[in-house]
N, C-alpha and C positions, 0 to 999 in steps of 0.2 A: 644312270645305275643310282649313283652316293651323294649325297649332297655337297662332302667336300671332296666330289674328285678333281682331277686332271681335265687342264684342255688337252688331249693326245692327241693331233693334228701330224696329216701324213711329212706339210709341210717340214715339221719339227722335227717327225722323226728321219726322213732324209738329212737335215740336217747331222744331226748327234751321228748318224752314219758313215758322214761320210766323213767329218770331223778324227770323228775318233777312232771310226776305222776303214781308211780310205781302201782298203781292197778290195773294198765290195762298194766303194761307188758310184758303179758302173753296172751295179744287180737289182734288176727292177724291185719294187716296193710293194705290197697289195694289205689293205684294211683285210684281218681274219671275222669271216663275217659276223661270227657266235663271239662277242668278246666275254675273256672271266672277270666272271666278277672280282678279281685281284688286281689284275696285268688287263692290259689293252695290248692289243695283239698284232703284229705281222708280218706279212711271210714274203721274207728276202731271197728273193734265184729263186732257186725251185729245191734244195736243202739247208734251209735261216730259216726262226721264228725268233724276231726280233721281240722281246717281254716289254717293257714301261708296269713298273707296281702303281696301277691307278688315283695315288693315300700316304699320305705318308706313311698310315697306318698297315702298307702293303707291303712295306722294305724290308723287314723282319721275315718275313716267306721266300724273296725273292733270299734272303742272306740261305736260307734253309736249305732252297733250293741247289746253290751253287758250294755249298758248305755239302750237303751231305750223300747230294745225287752220283756221285764218282765215285762215292766209297760203296752208296746201294749198288747201284745198277749190273760187278760183274759177279754179286749172288744174285740178282734176277733172272727165269726166263724169258719173262715179257717185256720188251721193248719202254724203256722212261727214256726223258729228253737229255739231251748232253750238251752239258754248257761247254759252250766255241771261245765267247769276250767277253769281256765286262768294261760297263760303259762307267764314266762315272758324272757329276751334275754337269748340267752346260748347254749352250742358247736357248734361257731360258726351262730350260726344265730344272727343278731343283732338286729331285731325286737319284739315284744309280739306277742299274738298266742292265738284260744282259742281252746276249745273242745265244740263244738254245739250237742242235742237232733240231731240222724239220720231224714228225716221224710219221710216215703213213700210217694210214687207217683212216675208215669214215666213223662219226663221231657218233655215238649210240643212238643215239633221241635220233637221227639218220636214219640209220644203218637197221636193217632186217636178222634180226637180233636169235639165236637159236639160246635156248634162256639154258636149258641142260647143258650144253657148253659154253655156256659164256661162266656158269656156274661154278665147270668143273674149274675155266679156267684163274677164278676170284680166290676157288677157295687152295689152288700152287703156291698164286701168289702173296698169301695172308699164310701160309704152312711156310714159306722161304725168308717172309721178312720176319715171323716171330721165330726162326732156327737160327734170328743171326743172333751175337754175341753182341751188349749193350757195350759202348764205351765207357772210358770214363767220366767224360760230361756228356752226354747223356742231354738227348735234344726235350724239352720238354714245349709246351701250349693249353689249350685250351679243349683239345680231345680227347681224352682215352682220361679225365680223371672223373672222381664220384659225381653223381649222377646230382644226390645231393648238393652242388656248389650248381648245379642250371636251374638249380628250384624257382630262383625268386625269378631269372630272369621270362621261367617260361609258364609263370605261371601270369607274370603282370602282365604275356603276348597270349594269353588262350581267349580272355575277352574281344579282342578282334579278328580272332577267327568268327564271330557269330555269322553267318547266314555265306557263309561256304561248309562249315563242319558242325559239328555233331559239340559242341562247345564238352556237355554233361563227357560222353564218353569219351573223348582227349582226354578229358583229366581221371578218369576212372580208367585207362591204359597206360595214363604217367605216372598217378601212382600205386600200382600193380607194381613198373617198372624199381618205384621208391621204395617199396617194399626189398625187393629181390635181397639177400645176402648179397654187401661190397666185395666188389676183388681183393684178395686177401694171399695173391700169390705175385711171383716178382715184374714188375711190367715187360713190355715187350715193345720191342719197333711193331709199326701203324705207319698204314699211310693219310690213314683220319679222314680222308673226305674220296669216300671209296662209293659217287653216285653217277649214275651215267652221265655227263656234263663233263664228265673225268675220266673220260674209258677210251678208248677205239675200237671202232667191233676189224674184223676181214670173215669173209665164210659163218655168220655168223657170232663166230668166236670169237675170244677178248687177243685184240692188238697189239695194243699199245696202252698204259694208265697215266695219266698228264697233270701237271697244278698238281710238284707238292709241298704247296709251301702248309701246310696244317703237316705234315709228315712230322712226327711224334714218336713218344713213350707212354706203356700206362695202360689199364684195363684190356685185358684185348677187347670187350663186350662191345668196346663202340667202334671196331675194322667193321662189325658184323649188320652195321646199321646200311652197308647194304644189303641186308636178305629183303627189306621191307622197299626200300629206296632207289634198289637198280634191279632184282627179281622178281618173280612175279612166285605164286605157291607153290608148282610144284618143282620149282627149281629153288625156290626158298629152300625146301625140305632138304633135298640133291645134297646144300652148301652146306644145312646144321650136318648130315652126317657123316663128312665126311672134312670135317674137323669135329665131330666129335661134339658139342656143345651141348653144358648139360641146364638145366632149366632156367640155374637164376643165370648164369649168362645169356641165357634166352632173352630173360624176361629184361635186364637192362640193355641188352645190344636192340631192341625195344623202342625200349625209352630213348634210347637215342638219336632212330632214325624219327622217330614224334619230332623228339621237341629239337631234330632241324627240318623238320617242316613246318614247326607252330614260330620260329622263330625268320624261319624264311617267306612264308606266303604272307602276313603282311607289308615284310618289311618290299619284298618286291612285284607286291601283288601290279604293281600298273607301269614299275619303269622297270621290267624286264620278263615279260611272261613268261616264257620260259622254264626259269628257277619256277617261278610261282607255282608254272602247269606240273614242275616237278614235285610239288612240293604234295600235291593236289596230287597225284597219284599215291602218294604216299602216306596222306591220308588214310584213301578206298581199297591199300596194304594194307595198312596196318590196324584200324579199327573195325574191320574184322578176324579177327585173329583170335579165337578161345585166350581167355588170360588165365581157364582153369592150367 
């Protein structure tokens, strides 16, 4: 998936677990079918999952989760991963790693989704996050920043979309988002990546949210990227109404969704078709939207 990713096979993970956490030596270990883009995942027994950064670049995200998830989880009504143990470099693996509780639920891309219920669950999660006080030393990251900071990268990637989408339409939506008034309020907590690959579903609704390595604070419009990356037209309206998002925030949110799809499709077109298809679906939701 990445040119610089590490080779993380089952034998390596077995050695790491057995050496550093011998209490789980007898537990079965099995690769999770759909790996994340940042971490290799191995289920450990029935109730645990081992997560190992695929690249040195991804260590910061794992450290964020270990630091912030225990503090965020008590304030959230939606289950999130709970860190159980951490690991250090060893046995040929050069990076820190960790063990988390396994969350039950069906990955959103494999589930029968009730989009209205999902929109309600996601709106509730966003409201809970945004109501949390900011810590004195708040986390930062690439999400939640002014859209203008992404302009050069997005424009450089748009020509690579030729043959997949209407690049002129993509440029028009992007420029409309850039023209929206910037966020001048206080930063808020956000997950930063509420796309379907990070959501678990049960009975059609939200059952859990994983992969908090992008969690940060900033412009709340970024969190609403889910309205196009995860929801459909009807549930998108529900989500907006529940959060009371104004036109400027909505325009920036559409820009966030578009920018994520622009960056993902060329990068994952051949290496991770699942995520490339999420990007294609996002274009299908974003581009028909009325820009007025």
